[in-house]
N, C-alpha and C positions, 0 to 999 in steps of 0.2 A: 383890194390887194392887201392893205394893212389889216383889215378885219380877218382875212384868211390867215395871214401870218400870226396874228394874235391868237386865233383859235388853235393853230398848229402848236404854238409855244405852250399854250395852256394844256393841250392834250399831252405834249411831251413831258410837261412838268408833272402831270397827274400819273403818268405811267412809268416814270423813271425809277430806277432801283438803287440809286446811290445812298439810300438810307440803310442798306444792309451792312451790318458790322460783324466781322468775324469775332467770335468770343475770345480767341487768343490775343486779340488786340487790347482787351480789357485787363488792366493790372489791378485786380481786386485787392483792396486793403484788408488783409486778414487780421491786423492787430487791433481792429476797432473793438471797443468794449460795448457791453450790452447793459441796458437798464430798462426800468419799467416804461419810461416815456417812449422807448423805441417801439413798443407795441401799439402805442397810441397813434404814432404817425403812420402806421400801416393801415389806418382807417378802420380799426376794429373795436374802438372803445369809447364808451361814454363815461365821463369822469365819475359821476355819482351813482350810476345805475348798473354798471357792468362789472364792478369789482376792481380792486387795485391790482389784481394779478391776472386779469383777462388777457389772453394772447390770441393773435391770429394763428392760422394754421401753419404759417411759414416763418420760421425764425430768421430766414435770410432777408426778409423784408426790412429788417430793422437793425441797423448798425450805428456806430458812433461817428460823428464828424470830427474833424481835426480839433475844433474848439471845445469838444467835450459834450456838445448837445447831441441828442439822439434823433436821427432822422431816418435814414435809409441805408442800404448797402452802398458803399462808396467805392468807386474805381477811378483809375486814371486812364483817359483815352487821349492819345496824342498829346500828352502833357497837360491835359485839362481834366479837372475833377468833374465826374458825372455821377448821377444816381441811377442805380439799377433797380428795375421793378420786375422781379421774376414772375412769369406767367405759369400757373400750375397746369401745364398740359405737356405731353411728351412730344407732340408733333404738330406742325403748322403747315397747312396747304397754302402756299403763296399764290392765291388766285388773283385775277385782275381786280376784283372788288377789294381784296385786302390791300393790294398795292395802292389803289386810289384812296382808300381810307387812311392809310399811313401817310401818304403824301399830303392829304388835306390837313391832317393834324400838324404835320411837320411844317406846313406853309404858314401856320399861325404865328406871325411875328409881331408881337406887341409888348410894350414894357410891363404890362401886368398879366401876361400869359407866360407860363413856364414853357420853355422851348423843348420840343421833342427832338433829340439829336438823331435817333435812329433806333434800330431794333436788331436783335440777334435771332435768327430763325433756325439755328442748328438744332437737331433733335436732342431732347433732354436739357437744352440750354436756352430755351425760348425766354426772351426778356425784352423789355422796353428800356431804352436809354434816354434819360431826361437830363436837362441841365441841373446842376447841383446848386441848392440854396443853403447857404451856410447856417442860418438860424433854425432850420428845420421846418416843421409844419406849424400852421397857426395854432393848432391844438397843443403842440409842445410849448409854444410861447405862452399861451393863455394859462396853462397848468403849471408853469414854472413860477413859483412864488418869489423867487429871487429877482424876477424882472418886474419892475414897477411900471404899470401902464396907466397914464393919465388919459384924459379925454382926447388930447391931441393925438396920442398914439392910436386910440381906438377909432377915431373918425378917419384917420389916415388909412387904417386897415380897411374900414368899411368902404371908403371911396375907391381904394385900389380894386377891391373885389367887384364893386359895381361897374367900374370902367372895364375890367377884364371880361366880365360876363356880358356886358353890352356889346363889346367888340365880338365876342364869341357868337352871340345870337345873331349878329349881322353878317357872319361869315357863312361859308358853305357848310361848315360843320353843324351850325344851327343851334345845338344845345350841348350841355356838358354831360348830363345823364347820371352822374354819381357825385354831385357836389356835396362836400362835407368839409369840416374844418381840418381834417387830416389830409385833404387834397388841396388845401391852400398852402402854398409854400412861402416862406419869408427869407429873403436874401440878406446878405450882410449889410445892406443899406436900409433894412427895415421896410422894404417894399414887398407887399403881398402879391403873389403871382398865382393865378389859377392854373392848377396842374392836374395830372392823372385823369385826363378826359376819357370818358367812356369810348372804347373802341370795340363795339360788339362783334365785328367780324374777326378781328385779330384775336380777340379773347374768347371766341366761341368755343365751347367745350371745356373751358377752364374748370378744374375741379373745385367745388365748394363744399364737398362732403366732409372735408377736414374740420370745418367749423360746426360746432354744436348749434342746436336751435336757439339757445340763449344768446350765443355770440352773434348769430345771424340777425336776431332781433335787435341787438345793440347796433349793428351796422345799418339797420333800417330806420333808425330814429330820425334821420334827415329826410326820409322818403315821403313824398306827398301821398295823401290818403287814396286818391284815385289810382295811383300806381300800386299801392299796397293791395288794393282790392282786385286789380286786374293786371298783374305784372307782365303777362305775356303780350298783352296789347301794347304796352308801353315799354317794350324790351330795350328800345333805343333811348328811352327817356324823352322828355319834351321841355319846351321853354317854361311852361307854367310850373312844371315839377321843379325846375331849377330855382324859380322864384321862391317856392315853398322852402326848399333846402336853404336858400339864402336867409330866410326868416329865422330858421333854427340856428344858423351860424351867428346871426345878429344877437340872438338870445345868449349864445355862448360868450360873445364879446362883452355884452352888458354885464352878465353875472360872473364871468370868468369861471364857469363850470361847464360840464358836458351838457348835452341835450337833456332837458327836463332835470337839470341838476338840483333844483330845489325840491324835487319830488322824492318821496320815499317809496314810490311805486316801482315794482319790478318791471324791467323793459318788456318782458313778455306780455304783461298786463297792459302796458302802455300801448303796444302795437294793437292788441285786441280792442282797446277803447277807441283808438284812432280809426280802425277799420269799421267799427260799429257805427260811426257817424253820430255820436251823441249830440244833443242839443242843450246848451251850446257845445260846439266841438271841443274835444279835449286837446289842450295845448299847454305849453310850458307856463309856469306861474312866474311872472316877472313883477316884483313889487313896484308900486308907483314911486316916483321921486328919484329913481336912480339916474335917469337921463332925462333929457328934454322930452316933453309929451309928443313932439313931432316925430322923434325917433321911434318911440313906442308905437305911434300910429302907423309908421312905415312898416314896422315889424308885423303888426297885427293885420295890415292889409295884404302882406305877402303870404300869410298862412291862412288866408280865407279858405273855407271849405269848398266853395265854388271856384274852380280854376279860372273861370272867365272874369272873376272879380279881382284877380291878382294883377297888379300893375306890371308892365314890362320894365326892364332895367333902364330904359331911357327915361321913363317917368320917375323911377326911383332915384336916378341921378339928379333930376331937376328938383325933386323934393329935398334931397340931401343938401343941395346948394342953398335952398331956402333956409334950411336949418342953420347953415353956416353964414347966414345973412349976406349972401352973395360973394363971400370970400372963396377963392379957389383953394382947394386942398393941395397946393403945390408941394410935391413930395420933397423937393430940395429944401424949401423953407421949413417944412415939417421935420425933415431929417435933422437940420441944424438944431432946431429946438429940442427934438427928441434926444439927440446925441448929447446935447449940453446937459439936459436933465439926467440922462442915463449916466453921464460921466460924473455928475454930482452925486448921484446915488452910489456909484461904484466907489467914489472917494470916501463917502460915509461908511460904506461896507468895509473897505480896506482899513479905514481908521478903527472901526469897531473890532475887526478881526485882529488888527495889530495890538489893540489894547488887551484883547483876550489872550493873545500869544504872549504878551509881556507879563500878564498876570500869571499864566501857566508857567512861564519861565522863572518868575519870581518864586512860585511855589516849589518848582523843581530845585532851584538853587537852595532854597531854605531847607528842603528835605535832605539834599546832599550835605549841607553844612551841619545838619543834625547827625548824620552818619559819620562824617569825617571832620577833622579840624578845618577851619575856614581856609587857612593858607594851603593846605593839601587839596581841598576841594577846588580852589581857584586854579591851582596848577593843573589838575586833571581836566578842568573845563577848557583850559588853554592848550590842551593836548600834550602837556609836558609829561615825561616819565618821572614818577616819584620814586627816587632811589631810597633804599633803607638807610637810616641814619643812626649814629651812636651818640648817646647823650651821657656825658660824664657824671652829671649830677641832676637828679630829679627826685621827687617824692611821690610815692604811690600809696593810695588810700583804698582800703576795703571796708565794707560794712555788711552786716547781715542782721537777722532778727532772731534773737534767742526765743525758742519755743514756737518757731514758725510751723514746724511739721505738725505739732499738736493743734495749733490754731487752724491750719488748713484742713485737718481731719474733721474738725468740728464746724466747718463752714461749707457753704455751697461753692462750686466753682465760680459762679457769677459774683458772689460776695468777695472771694479772694481777688478776682480780677479788678473789681471796683476798689478794693482796699489798696492793692499795689499801685493802681493808677493814681489814687489820691496821694499816696506816700511819695511816689517818684515825681509827681507834679510839684509837690512841696520841695523836695530835694532839688529838682531842676531850677526852680525859681531862686533858691538860695545860692547854688553854685554859680549862677550867672553873675553874682556880685564879686566873684573872685577870678584870679588869673589861673584857672584850672581847666582841664578837659575831661569830660565824662567819657570813659573808654567803653563801658558796656554795663548792662544789667542782665543778670541771669537769675530768674526766680526772685528770691529775696536778697540776692547779693548785688552790691552797688560798688563800682570801681571807678576811681577818679585819679588823675595824675596832674602834676604841675611841673613846669620846667621843660615841657615839650608840647608841640613841635617847635615852639619859640622859646629859646633859652631865656631865663630870667635871673641869672646869677645864683645867689643862694636864697632868694626870696621864696623858692618853691616850697620849702618846709614851712615857712610862716603862712603862706597862702593856704596850704592844706590844713595846718593846725587851726587857724582861725575859722576856716570853713567847717572843720569837724566840730568845733565848739558850737557854731551856729546850727549845724544839723542836730546836734544833741539837745540844744536848747529848744528846738522845735518840737521835741517829744513831749515837752510839758504842756503844749497846747494842741497837739495832734490827737484827733479822735478817730478810733476805728468805728465806722458807722454801725456795723452789726454787733460790735462788742464795745459800747461806749464806756463801760466800767473798767476796761483793761488798759493799763499803761504799756505802750509799745516798748519792748526791750531791745533797743538799738545797741549793737556791739560793733565797735570800730577798731581798726588797727592801721598803723602807718609806718613806713620805713623809707629812708633816703639812700640813694645809691645810683649806680650807672644802669642804663637800659639801652637796648636796641629797639627801634620802632620802624614800622613800614606798613604800606598798604598791601593787604592780602585779599585775593579774590578778584573776579571780574564781574560776575552777575550782580553780586551784592558785596562790594568792596568794604573792607573794615580796616581801621587803623589799629594795629595790634602792637602790644609791648612784649618784649622777650628778655629773659635774663633772670639771674638769681634774685635781683631786687624785687621782681614781681612775686616770686614764690615766698620770699622773706616777708613781704607785706601781707600776703595772704595768711601766712602762719601767725603773724601778729594779730590779725583779726580773729582767726579761729581759736587762738589760745587766750583771747581776752575775756573780759567780763561785760555783762550787760550794763548799759548806761555809763560805760567808761570808755575813754579813748586811750588805747594801748599804743605806746610809742617805743620804737627800738632805740638802743643806745646811739646808733649812728644818726638817727633823726634828732635825738635829744642834743647831740653835739652841734648840729646846725642851728637848732632853736636857741641854744645857749649863745651862739655867736650873734644871732639876731637880737636877743634880749627881750625881756618883757613877758615871757611865757612862764607859767607856773606848772611845775611838774613835781610829782612825788614818786619815790621809788616803790616799785612793786616787789622787788626782790628777785631771786633766781627763779627762772621759768625754764622747764625742760621743753625743748622745741624740736620736732622731728627734723632731722638733717642738720641741726645747728648745735645740738647738745644743750648745756645749761647756759642761759643768757640772763643777764641782769637787765630788766626792762623797767618802764616807767608809765605812769598815768598822767595825762594832761588834764589839769584841773581848772585852768583859767588863763587869762591874759590881761595885762594892764589895759584898762579902758574898755574891756568887754563887760558889759553890764547886764546881759541877759541871764535869766535864771536857768540853771541846769536842773534836771530832774533830781529830786532827793534820793540818796542811795538806799534809803529804807524801802523804796519801791522796787529795788533790784530783784530780779528773779533768783530763786535759790540755785545753788551750784548743781543740784540734781537735774535741773532743766537745761543746763548748758551742755552742749555737745562739743567737747574740746577735741582738737585734732593736732 
């Protein structure tokens, strides 16, 4: 009686239809991003041999998970994340055999078997619904260089696959039929699960023509020789073929490459050589010494040319335990160790990225402080609005080069760029010694101000005057590389008075000065003489208050917008011992361009 009841329950289980899922119950996540790795997890790519941009025929196979890793198209079913595997066929006849096949796969409940949730059989929406694994496929993990895998990781992966395949081979399903690294899924606990098991009846008539011959051969790199030679006889796959596929996966785990990843051979040629049955058989090249010899022996025994010489997964599991010296590969213990090491790796990675970020932030701050005064730059970084300000007293300095137009005409553009770069580097190093702010450089013109944005009493004129003497003294030793015999004819002018200043612009903000003082200082420079520092009477008054500066009268100078003005030349300062260029080197008046 009990036996009859058991048989009835088994029959009911095999023929029930509770696996059917209406497509409208699936809340497909449309916001997922795509990347190259997504095409790998759809089972269509060998890392080294099939090209970095090789794709399967269906882009829906591959979408992004919540954590950013690329695995499959993700949906929510009754509040649970699931993975959708679209089947490329418009219609499915749900026969008794199909129902039995689905129920047998769905009945596989084991910790290293990925659970089949159900299937959608609506026309044009045919798909399989699998449990979602957060880390993607084993292929994704192996090819992600940011994930560090030591031997504990690898042996845990291998053990999970062996246990899953051993369980599968002992079940009514009997074999996988399409075992490859892209069909081994890794959950959030780093446990490998055998998934995407071949369902020949459910998938019968699926379109494969969307794949080119090259891509089809890429997909065959895990396939056993006897199946390649006679695919119709082995349409459902077999156990010995699964063992061969496991050997190729083992090679991927050892080398962290795709099948035949160390080979430069094209996958089309690889398949031809495997089918040809060379002696010795053509197999992936795994250099010695990477892993224990016993692991290499397991791999080589699994890809034997003669299927009968390939060991079953039960024997593979025993041999693996011997390699581990009798220690069980307990996934919890392994996980604790793996997660600890992974956390350490992440900490190092975060620390390194933080250092890089801080360095880039420092460079950004430095660049901003070159464009704007430090106090203004700091206010902008803090999100403060920088209001325009009025400064009652400051000194503005301008300089240019007499004869620059002629010099530029007789030089190449690169020579001029190099010359100006050398000159302004010299100037910048000098002005760093003073309480001044470089406003801008335009061509050969150089503009500096003191007394803003931080007020400094009446020291602004003294700072600019001493700086001007220092700049002029540097002309005695400055050399124009492509014209070493020429003395650079620096002409400078300075004026003291009130200005308004503020930040102008958004994309490239600049700290600009406005007011008659700026125009006045510019006129002092353009009406000055080479190798002289031209000083306005207002600026002289401030310098006289400070004391210690040596000035001589130039006399009356007619200046645009100002009329006739009595100006002065700054010739020195008490305690300033640097030599200024001798005036006999001064360019003739004919070379001056007075404005």
